[in-house]
C-alpha positions as CSV (number, residue, x, y, z in Angstrom):
1,M,-1.5,-2.1,12.5
2,D,-3.5,-4.7,10.6
3,N,-1.6,-8.0,10.7
4,S,-4.5,-10.2,9.7
5,F,-3.2,-10.9,6.2
6,L,-0.1,-12.5,7.8
7,H,-2.2,-15.1,9.7
8,I,-2.5,-17.4,6.7
9,K,1.3,-17.8,6.6
10,K,2.6,-21.3,7.5
11,I,4.8,-21.1,10.6
12,M,7.2,-24.0,11.4
13,L,8.6,-24.8,14.9
14,I,11.8,-26.9,15.2
15,D,12.5,-27.8,18.8
16,D,12.6,-30.9,20.9
17,E,11.1,-29.4,24.1
18,P,7.4,-30.5,24.3
19,D,6.5,-27.8,26.8
20,L,8.0,-25.0,24.6
21,L,6.4,-26.3,21.5
22,K,3.0,-26.3,23.3
23,L,3.6,-22.8,24.6
24,V,4.7,-21.3,21.3
25,S,1.9,-23.1,19.4
26,K,-0.7,-21.6,21.8
27,I,0.8,-18.1,21.5
28,L,0.5,-18.3,17.8
29,T,-3.0,-19.9,17.6
30,D,-4.3,-17.4,20.2
31,E,-2.9,-14.6,18.0
32,G,-4.8,-15.9,15.0
33,F,-2.1,-17.9,13.0
34,K,-3.9,-20.8,11.4
35,N,-1.2,-23.0,10.0
36,I,1.5,-24.3,12.4
37,I,3.7,-27.3,11.7
38,I,6.3,-28.9,14.0
39,A,9.5,-30.9,13.8
40,T,11.6,-32.1,16.7
41,S,14.9,-33.0,15.0
42,V,17.3,-32.0,12.3
43,K,16.4,-34.9,10.1
44,E,12.7,-34.4,10.5
45,G,13.1,-30.6,10.1
46,I,14.8,-31.0,6.6
47,Y,12.1,-33.4,5.5
48,V,9.2,-31.2,6.6
49,I,10.7,-28.0,5.2
50,K,11.2,-29.6,1.8
51,N,7.6,-31.0,1.7
52,E,5.6,-28.4,3.6
53,K,7.4,-25.3,2.4
54,P,6.8,-23.1,5.5
55,D,6.7,-19.3,5.2
56,L,8.7,-18.8,8.5
57,I,10.8,-21.1,10.6
58,I,11.4,-20.7,14.4
59,L,14.5,-22.8,15.1
60,D,16.2,-24.0,18.3
61,V,20.0,-24.2,18.4
62,M,20.2,-27.4,20.4
63,L,18.5,-30.4,18.8
64,P,18.8,-34.1,19.7
65,D,20.5,-35.2,16.5
66,G,22.5,-32.1,15.6
67,D,23.2,-28.4,15.8
68,G,20.7,-25.8,14.7
69,F,23.5,-23.8,13.1
70,L,24.3,-26.8,10.9
71,L,20.6,-27.2,10.1
72,M,20.6,-23.5,9.2
73,E,23.4,-24.0,6.7
74,E,21.4,-26.9,5.2
75,I,18.2,-24.8,5.0
76,R,20.1,-22.0,3.2
77,S,21.4,-24.5,0.6
78,F,17.9,-24.9,-0.9
79,T,15.6,-22.1,0.4
80,E,15.6,-18.5,1.5
81,V,12.6,-19.0,3.9
82,P,12.9,-16.5,6.8
83,V,14.3,-18.1,10.0
84,I,14.2,-16.9,13.6
85,F,16.5,-18.6,16.2
86,L,14.8,-19.3,19.5
87,T,17.3,-20.6,22.0
88,A,18.6,-20.5,25.6
89,K,22.1,-19.6,24.2
90,D,22.3,-15.8,24.4
91,E,26.0,-15.4,23.9
92,T,27.0,-12.7,21.4
93,A,29.1,-15.2,19.4
94,D,26.2,-17.5,19.0
95,K,23.9,-14.7,18.0
96,L,26.4,-13.5,15.4
97,A,26.9,-17.0,14.1
98,G,23.2,-17.5,13.6
99,L,22.7,-14.1,11.9
100,G,25.8,-14.7,9.8
101,L,24.4,-18.0,8.5
102,G,21.4,-16.0,7.1
103,A,18.9,-16.1,10.1
104,D,16.5,-13.1,10.2
105,D,16.3,-12.7,13.9
106,Y,17.5,-14.3,17.2
107,I,15.4,-14.5,20.4
108,A,16.8,-15.8,23.7
109,K,14.8,-17.9,26.2
110,P,13.0,-17.0,28.4
111,F,11.0,-14.6,26.3
112,M,7.9,-12.6,26.6
113,P,5.0,-13.7,24.3
114,K,4.5,-10.2,23.1
115,E,8.2,-9.9,22.1
116,L,8.0,-13.2,20.2
117,L,4.9,-12.0,18.3
118,L,6.4,-8.6,17.5
119,R,9.5,-10.2,16.1
120,I,7.5,-12.7,14.1
121,Y,5.4,-9.9,12.6
122,A,8.5,-7.8,11.9
123,V,10.1,-10.6,9.9
124,L,6.9,-11.6,8.1
125,R,6.3,-7.9,7.1
126,R,9.8,-7.6,5.8
127,C,9.5,-10.7,3.7
128,Y,5.8,-10.7,2.5
129,K,3.5,-8.0,1.3
130,E,-0.3,-7.9,1.5
131,E,-1.9,-9.4,-1.5
132,G,-3.5,-7.0,-4.0
133,T,-0.3,-5.2,-4.9
134,L,-0.3,-4.0,-8.5
135,L,2.0,-5.6,-11.1
136,L,5.3,-3.8,-11.6
137,K,6.4,-3.4,-15.2
138,L,10.2,-3.4,-15.9
139,G,12.0,-3.1,-19.2
140,N,12.3,-6.9,-19.7
141,C,9.7,-8.4,-17.5
142,T,6.8,-7.9,-15.0
143,I,6.9,-8.5,-11.3
144,D,3.8,-9.9,-9.7
145,F,4.2,-9.1,-6.0
146,S,1.0,-10.9,-5.0
147,R,2.6,-14.2,-6.2
148,A,6.3,-13.4,-5.7
149,E,7.0,-14.1,-9.3
150,V,8.7,-12.6,-12.3
151,I,7.0,-13.0,-15.7
152,R,9.5,-12.8,-18.4
153,D,8.4,-13.6,-22.0
154,D,6.3,-16.7,-21.4
155,E,8.3,-17.9,-18.4
156,V,7.3,-17.6,-14.7
157,I,10.3,-17.3,-12.4
158,P,9.7,-17.5,-8.6
159,L,11.3,-15.0,-6.2
160,T,12.9,-16.0,-2.9
161,A,11.8,-14.1,0.2
162,K,14.9,-11.9,0.2
163,E,14.6,-11.2,-3.5
164,Y,11.0,-10.2,-3.0
165,T,11.8,-7.9,-0.1
166,L,14.7,-6.2,-2.0
167,L,12.6,-5.6,-5.1
168,E,9.6,-4.4,-3.0
169,T,11.9,-2.0,-1.1
170,L,13.3,-0.5,-4.3
171,S,9.8,-0.3,-5.9
172,R,8.5,1.8,-3.1
173,N,11.3,4.3,-4.0
174,E,10.9,4.0,-7.7
175,G,13.6,5.9,-9.6
176,K,15.3,7.0,-6.3
177,I,18.5,5.8,-4.9
178,V,18.1,3.5,-1.9
179,T,21.3,3.2,0.2
180,V,23.0,-0.1,0.9
181,D,22.4,0.4,4.6
182,A,18.7,0.9,4.0
183,I,18.3,-2.2,1.9
184,C,20.3,-4.3,4.4
185,E,18.0,-3.1,7.2
186,A,14.9,-4.0,5.1
187,L,16.4,-7.5,4.5
188,W,18.0,-8.3,7.8
189,G,16.5,-6.0,10.5
190,D,17.9,-3.4,12.9
191,N,21.6,-4.5,12.8
192,P,22.4,-4.8,9.0
193,F,26.2,-4.4,9.4
194,G,28.2,-7.0,7.6
195,Y,25.7,-8.1,5.0
196,E,27.1,-6.3,2.0
197,N,28.4,-9.4,0.3
198,S,25.1,-11.2,0.8
199,L,23.3,-8.2,-0.7
200,N,25.6,-8.3,-3.7
201,A,24.7,-12.0,-4.2
202,H,21.0,-11.3,-4.0
203,V,21.3,-8.4,-6.5
204,R,23.2,-10.7,-8.9
205,R,20.5,-13.4,-8.7
206,I,17.7,-10.9,-9.2
207,R,19.4,-9.5,-12.3
208,E,19.6,-13.0,-13.7
209,K,15.8,-13.2,-13.4
210,I,14.8,-9.7,-14.6
211,E,17.5,-8.4,-17.0
212,A,17.9,-9.3,-20.6
213,E,21.7,-8.9,-20.1
214,P,22.5,-9.3,-16.4
215,S,26.0,-8.0,-16.9
216,K,24.5,-4.8,-18.4
217,P,21.5,-4.1,-16.2
218,V,18.9,-1.5,-17.2
219,S,16.3,-2.1,-14.5
220,L,18.2,-2.7,-11.3
221,I,21.0,-0.1,-11.3
222,T,24.0,0.2,-9.1
223,I,24.8,3.7,-7.9
224,K,28.5,3.4,-7.1
225,G,29.3,4.3,-3.5
226,L,25.7,4.8,-2.5
227,G,23.3,1.9,-3.3
228,Y,20.8,0.9,-5.9
229,K,17.7,2.2,-7.7
230,L,15.0,0.5,-9.8
231,N,14.2,1.9,-13.2
232,T,10.6,1.2,-14.3
233,R,8.4,2.1,-17.2
234,E,4.7,2.5,-17.7
């Protein structure tokens, strides 16, 4: 599978272990990733995320000035950037806590380089699509998947990573029902259980961006008891 279009994505590492930062950076650069940025604390992490706007964050749970879980909450207060926890804490409760805060995956140390890369590619592919995708015309707007934007009247509205993935998943099944489970799997991976409320929130925000009347949607339709479908027009 060709992953070369993902190598331009900006990967951010947040960890205070110099040896691990050096190892992960080498794994990524050897694989072809061209833009890697680093932070070593919660405070620095927040500053760098807001200024550098990474496409994926690899985050340690234990940091010198705070907890990675608290940092994850702060991250989700202003961005939907994909996050992978990379940590020595492998307890089920910690894993569920990280995923429940909106992380996209969780990898325990020690790890195999191939496993790390496969998980990074899986998250990036769920969240970003190869450029060159055609515009998608909806009743009230146009979605530009190459730019992750909604063009509505004369306004350009950015999509978050999760909104992008949800719309891309529905667009690949144009006019067909996509189940809640299938959408949650596309957004959160192999274990999508428990994300229904988060999905509802994403759907609501998408409707605010694409619908003329979000409370009376004509493009992103709920199929009660089953899932959602996307109505498009030529």
